[in-house]
C-alpha positions in Angstrom: 0.2 -0.1 0.1 1.3 3.6 -0.6 1.2 6.5 1.2 -1.3 9.0 0.4 1.2 11.8 -0.2 4.0 9.7 -2.1 3.2 11.5 -5.0 2.8 14.9 -4.1 5.4 17.1 -2.1 5.2 20.8 -1.2 7.6 23.0 -2.5 9.4 25.1 0.0 7.5 28.2 -1.2 4.3 26.3 -1.0 5.4 25.4 2.8 6.2 28.6 3.5 2.5 30.2 2.7 0.6 27.6 4.0 2.6 28.3 7.6 2.3 31.1 7.2 -1.3 31.4 6.7 -2.0 29.2 9.5 0.3 31.3 11.7 -1.0 34.8 11.1 -4.6 34.2 8.9 -4.8 36.7 5.7 -2.3 39.3 6.2 0.3 36.4 6.9 3.2 38.1 4.5 2.8 41.3 6.0 3.1 39.8 9.3 5.9 37.1 9.0 7.8 39.8 7.7 7.5 41.9 10.9 8.0 39.1 12.6 11.3 38.1 10.9 12.2 42.1 11.2 12.4 42.3 7.0 10.7 44.0 4.6 7.8 42.0 3.0 9.1 42.3 -0.6 11.9 39.7 0.8 9.1 37.5 1.2 7.0 38.1 -2.3 10.6 36.9 -3.4 10.6 33.6 -1.5 7.4 33.0 -3.0 7.9 33.9 -6.5 11.3 32.1 -6.5 13.7 35.0 -7.3 15.5 34.9 -4.1 16.0 31.2 -2.3 14.3 30.6 1.2 16.9 30.8 3.7 17.7 27.9 5.7 15.8 27.9 9.2 12.7 30.4 8.0 
């Protein structure tokens, strides 16, 4: 029997989006950026793939 998620793996941006929305709700990008002490544009760069998501985020 195969595992239910065997053929589907979330990408790092998908994981970030899910975790951010679970922790912070609809305004998660702004709130997460504030909590990390960074500009919210950095988060959008991570989500779009323009910059890699740093280890530990």
